[in-house]
N, C-alpha and C positions, 0 to 999 in steps of 0.2 A: 754553564758557569755563571752567565749573567743573572740568572734567577737566584743563585746562591749569593751574589753580591747584593742584589736588591733586598734579599731576606736579611742579610747582615746589617744593611743600612737601616732597615725598618725596626730591627730588634731593639735597639736603644730607645726609639721613640715609644714603643710598646711598653718597655720597662719604666720609662719616665711617666707615661700616662697612668700606669698602675701605682706608681709611688705617689703621684699626686691625688690619686682617688681617695687616699686616706690622710690627706694633709691635716685636716681638722677632725677631732673627735667631738662627741657631744660635750665632754668636759671643756675642751678648748672653747667651745661656743659659749660656755658659761661665763667666760670673761668678756664677751662682746655684747654691747647694747643692741637689742633687736627691735626697739621701739621706745616710744615715750613712757614717762612713768605712769603707773596705773593707780597710784596712791596720792591723795591730797591730804594736807594737814590744814585745817580750817581754823584760822585764829579768830576767836570771838572776843570782840572789844578788847584787843591786845593793849597792855600798858607799854610794851616795848615796841619800837618801830618795826613794822612788817619787813622793811627793807633789811634791817640788821638780823632779824630772824632768818630771812631767806638766805642771806650771806653766810650765816653760821651754819646752815643746813645744806649748803651747796654741794657737799660731798655725799649726799644721800639720794636714793632714787625716788624722789617725791616732788610734788608741786605745793606751792604756798598759796593760800587764799586768805584774805582778811574780810571781815564783815562786822557791821554794827548790829547787835541783837535787837535794839529798839526799832530799826528800820526793816528787820527781816524776822519777826518773831516766829514765823512758821517754817524758817529754813531747817532742813533735817539736822544740821549740826547743832542749832540753837536747841531744838527739842531733845537731842540726844545728850547734850552737855549735863553734867552732874555737878552738884555743889563742890567747889574747890578746884574745878577744872578750868583751864583757860583755852583749850583747843580740842578739836575732835579729828581723828584720823577717819578717812573715808576711801573705799576702793570702788571699783567699777561694778561690783555685784551688790553694792548698797550696804555693805558691812560698815559699821562705825565703831570707834573705841575712843571714849573721852580720856584725855591725859592732862596731867596736872602741869607740866612744863614742857614745851615743844623743844626747848634747848637741850634737854636730856636725850632726845632721840639719837640713837646710834652711838651713845657715849657709854653704854654699859660694857662691863668686862667682856661678856660673851660676844657682843657685836664687834668689839675691837679685835678680839682673838680670831674670829671668823674672817676678818679682813687680812690680819697680819699673816695668818697661816694658809690662806687660800692657795697660794702658789706652790706650796709644798705638801699639799694634802689632796689625795684623790677625791675624797668626798667626806662630808661631815654627817655622822650618824648621831643623832641626839635622841636620847631616850627619856621621855617625859614621865616621871613617876606619878602613879595613880592607881586606884583600885585596891585590891587585896594583896597581902604579902605573897601568897601563893601565885598570883598571876604576875607580880613583879619578878619573882624567881624564874618563871617561864620566860618572860621578856629579856631578862638579863642573859640567860642561856642562849637564846636565839641571837641576841646581838653580838655576844662574845664569839659565836661561830662564823660571823659574817666575813672577817678577814680571811679565814682559812677557805670558806666557800669561794670567796672572790679569787683567791689565789688559784683555785682548782680549775676555774674557767678562763684563766689569763690567756692560755694558748689559743682560745677561740676569738679572742678579741683582735682588733687590727693592729694594736700597739701594746707593749708592756705597760703594766700599770704605772710604773715610775715612781709613785708615792703611795704611802700606807693610808689607811682610813684613820679618821680622827673621830674616835667613839667616846662619848661623854654621856653621863647621867645628870639630869636636871631635877633637882628637888623642887617641891612646890614652892619654896621660898625663892629659889633661883628663877622659877618660871614667872613668879609675880614681878620680880625685878626686871625681867626681859619680856613683859607682856607685850609691849609694842612690836618687838622683833618677831616674837612667835605669832602674833596677830597678823603681821604682814605676810607671813608664811602659811596662813590658813588655820592657825590654831586659836580657837576660843577657850579661854581658861574659865573654871578649872576643868582639867581632863578627868574623866570618870573611870578610865582604865589605862594601863600602861600603853603609850603611844610613841611611835618611832617616827621621826621626821629626818629625811635625808636631803642634803643640800650640797651644792658643789659651785666652784668658780665664785662669782660675786654673790653667793647665797641664793643662787637659783634653785628653787625646789626640783627634786628629781621626780616627784609624783605625789599622789595624795598621802597624807599622814596615815600610818598603818597602826591599827590597834592589835597588840600582841598579847593574848591571854591563853588560858587553858583551852577555851573553845576554838579560837581563831588561829591557834599555833600553826598548823600545817599550812594553811592558805597564806597567813601572814609571812611565813619564812620564805615561800616562793615569790611573793610580791617584793620583799626587800632585796632578795638577790637579783630579781629582774630589774628593779630600779638601778642597782649598782652596775649591772651589766649594760643598761642603757647609757649610763654616764661614760662608759669605756668604748661604747660603739662609734663607728665612723659617722660623721654627719651626712655623709653621701649614701648611706645604706637606704634600703626601701621600707624602713619601719616608719610608723606613723610619725607625723611632725607634731603631735600633741605636746611634746616636751617643750617646744618653743613658746607655748602659751602659759607655762607654769609661772607662778608669782616670783618675784625677786624680793628678798629680804632687805629690811632697813639696816644695811651694813655700810659703814663708811668707806669711801674710796678716794683716797687723796693722791697727790702727785707721787709721794714716796711708795705707797702701796702699788700704784699703777706701774711705776718703773720697775720695781722688784718682780712683778708679775709678768711684764713684758720680756725681761730678761730670762726668767724661768721658761716661759712659753716658747721663745724664739721668734715672736711676732708682736707687733703693737696692736693690742686689742682696740685701741681708739683710733687707729688709722682708717680714714675714709675708704681707702682701697681694700683693706681687709674687711670692713663692714660691708662694702658693696659685693665683694667676692663671696662672703658668707650668705648674704641675701640671695645672690644669684644661685648659689648651691642648693639652699633650702627651697627655692622656688622651681628648681630645674624639673622639667617634664610637665609642669602644669602652671597656668595662670591663677589657678583657684586655690583657696586655702583649705587644708585638711580639716576634717571634723575634729574638733578638740577633744571629743570623747573617745575617739578611736585610738586604741593601743594594742600592743601585741597581746595575744591571748596566753602565750606561755614564753618561757625563757627560751625554749628551743627555737620558736619562731623568730625570736629577736636575734639570737646568735647566728641563725642561718640567714638573716637578712630578708625575711619573708614578712609581708604584712599586707592585709586587705584593707584599703583606705577608701572611705566613701567621701566624695568631693561635693562641696556646696559653694554656690557663688559667693564672693567676697562681699560682705556686708559693709555698710558705712562705718566709719571710725567712730568710736564711742564719744558722746558729746560731754567733754569735760571743760569746765570754765578754767582755763589755764592762767595762772598768775605768773608762775616762773617754773620752767622745767630745770630742777636742780639736780637732776640724775647725771652723775659723772662730770659735773662741770669743773671740778677741781683739776681735771686732766685736759680741759679745753678752755678757750677764751671765754671770760665771763660775759653775761648777757644782761640787759636791763630787766629790772623786776617790774611786773605790772602789778599793782595793788588795786583790787576791786572794791569799790565802795557800794554798799547796798543802798537802794532807794526804795520808796514805797511802791514803785512800778515793777520791781524785779520779780520774776515768777520763780526763780531758783530752780530752773529746769536744766541747769548746767549747759545752757546754750551760750554761745559767745555774746557778751553784752554789747549794746549799741555804743556809739562813740561818746554819748553823752553820759554814760554811766561808768566809764572807766577812765583812768589816767595813767600815763606811763611815767615811771620814775627813773628817768635817764637824763644824761647831760644835754642831749639835743632836743628832748621833749617832742612836741607836735605829732610826729608819726612814729609808729613802732617799726624798728628796723627788721629786715628779714631775718629769720633764723639762720645762722651760719654754723657750720660745723668746722672747727679748727683743729689742727694737728699739733699736739704738744712736742716741743723739741727735746723732751727728756731723752738723754742718750740711753740706748739699750744695746748692750753688747752682743745679745743673742738674737737681735732682730733679723739678721741676714743668715742665720744658721740654717734654715731650710733651703736657701739658695745654694749655700756652700755644699750641703749634702747632696743637692740635685746635680751640681757640676761634677762632683766626685762620681756620683752614680753614672752619669753620661760618659765620663771618661773611661771608667771600668767596663761599661758595656761595649764601647767601641773597641777597646783592646781585645776583649773576649771575642767579639765578632770577627775582628781581623785575624786573630790566631786561628779561629775555626775555619775561616775562608782559606788561609794559607795551607792548613792542614788538608783541607779537601782538595785543593790545587795540587799539592804534592802527591796525593794518592792518585789523582787522575793523570 
């Protein structure tokens, strides 16, 4: 009888551990910052104060850099700049995009809609028009089937979908208007064939853009549903962690958007505790980083939680000349903006400049304060929802265990 009581006491703990194993899905993690911004906007001979521009862009996942073209004629941004442009977007892969006005970044209707509807959308499916009419017909057919195909595999996912897909078609004119946003997600315009882009959360890309035409139809259909299945998977499954390295689009994220998302998610995605827990979960089992190129070979592998991962030692962090990290700062305390001034001695290798070539635009001046992560006090009615569910689950488990034990005792 003693063993029966021990089993009864352990049962709730087992149930709780299983429940907590799927606390976060990949979609949930799409609302959490996993690192510093990977995109810079380089202001070339700006007419407006770089401080004001950085403040205006503080709700975007990017960094601001300012330079004088006369002092740095060989800087990549100066070389890439085209007539009529005042800034250049640069990413870690060396891709560049000249832009006319940096203040328009993240202010297009598409960018605003992706932010406003993120909390009530499972994933965004964007079909970029291109190629022949016959290929576009094939692409539309495959995209229109995605919701039904996703519903068909819902039972294999750790949680119900909860929200529908947001499917939209972007004409060439709309693509041109949102070129910076699409560029930040890995799309270089113009596209030569129908291309599908899937994003979720704060516009984190679910995988590589997929070309869907008459030739690639079968493979493309499998890739699209695999990306959507990954969005619904538990972040603690054994699949590749390559999705954590996917780019995040230039979508604004202000306090109001953050508050609505936190209420819908049931947790504060900006909480240092949540971010630390997510990092711990993603790093569980190894101190190494997974190979970015590794991914499930099939939808079956993904849904069964199986994956073969090759590990490599963590390399050094990319060398970016950071002016100001403005990713998600609308939800945290503002930080001083460092404006870099180019000199004749600068080698523009994106190494951190010496003391003599930079200045800090802050009230205290002299030294740059350490980077601090602050927690917004924005109220969130759903923040403690997982704890309430957990308490109810524990109580029900103990009641069931007690009744089972009493029944066993009655029989004996």
